N, C-alpha and C positions, 0 to 999 in steps of 0.2 A: 504493500500500500504506500502511496506517496504521502509524505507527511504534509499536513496542513496546519490547522490550528490546534487549540487545546481541546475543542469539542468536535470540530468538523474535519473529516478526512475524506479523500476521494478513494473509493475502493473499486476494484474491477471484478466483475462477476460475469462469467460466461461472455467475456468480451465487451461487456457494457460498463460504462463508467457510472458509478452511483455515488451520490454525496451522502455520506453517513454522518448523521448528527447524533452523537452519543451524550444524552442527557440523563442517563441512568442515575437515579438517586441524588440529583443535584438540588441545590436550594433555589429559591425564587430568583435571587440575584444572578446565580450561575446560569439558570435557564435563559434569562434575558440576555446574558453575555453570549450564550451559545447561539441564540437566534441572530444576534447582531453579527456574529462570526459567519453564520450561514449567509447572511445578506451580502457580506463582503465576498463570499465565495461564489456568488452568482451574479456576475456582471449582467446588466440589463440586456446586452446584445447576445448573451450566450444562449445557445439553443438549450432550452431548459431541461433541467436535469431530472433525473430519477433521484428521489430523495428517500432515504431510509432513516427513520427516527426511532431511537430507543428511548421511550418515555417512561420506563419502569420507575415506580416510586417518585414520580414528580407530581406535585399538586398543581393543577391548572388554576392558578390564581387569576383574578382580573388583570393584574399587571402583565402576567405572562400571555394571557389571551390578547391583550392590546398589542403587545410586542409581536405576537405571531401575525396578527392582521397587518401590521406594518411591514413585516419582512417577507411574508410568504409570496411565492411567485404569482399565484392566482391568475387574474385576467390578463396580465402582461404576458403570461406564458400558458396559453390554454393547453399545451401538450404536456405540461408537467404532471408528474405522478408522485404521490407521497405515500409511503407505507409506514404505518406506526406500529410499534411493537411494545408490549408490556403495559397497555393501558387498562384501567379498571372500567367496568361498564359505565360508571358515572363520568369518568374522564372521556370515554368514547362519545357519550351523548353531547358533551360540551364541544369536543373537537369536531364532531359531525356538523353541529350547528354553525360553528365558525367556518368550516370548510364550505358548507353549502352557500353561506353568505358571500364567500369569496370565489365561488365557482371553481373550487380546487378539488381535484380528483384524489380522494384519499381512500385508503384501505387499511383495515386493522387486522394485524396478524398476531399469532401467538409467539412465533419465534422469528429471529433475524433471518434464518434460512428461508422460511415461508415468505417473509417480506421481500427478500431478494428474488425469489421465484416469481412472485406476483409482478414485480417491476419488469422482469424479463418478458413475461407474458404480455404485459401491457405494451411494452416497447415493440414486440413483434407484431401485435395487433395494429399498431400505428403504422408500421412499415408496409403492411399489406394494403392499407387503404390509400 
């Protein structure tokens, strides 16, 4: 894996580049820092990424949700795909609402492996159309 920041790394899986945001167990301040780092990692002109987020044990506070809305690719990148791992049902509900409002295509997976597989599938779907 090519090194990036403290929370964000580019990983390659089955030939695809995925932006992996590891926020497992971080505090609110750290989660906000991680999102900021992700924003820096996605220049506006970049063909947008497949993003894998490990959100295990992170509480989705209002501040984190605000930050997410600010940095997520959303409408600027209609092709972007985000796979979330490790979220509780309550977190999922919140994340789904945020994603819907931003027209962001998200998927919730139990494992990182499952998340990567979903991103690969989505990417292949995209190429066919």
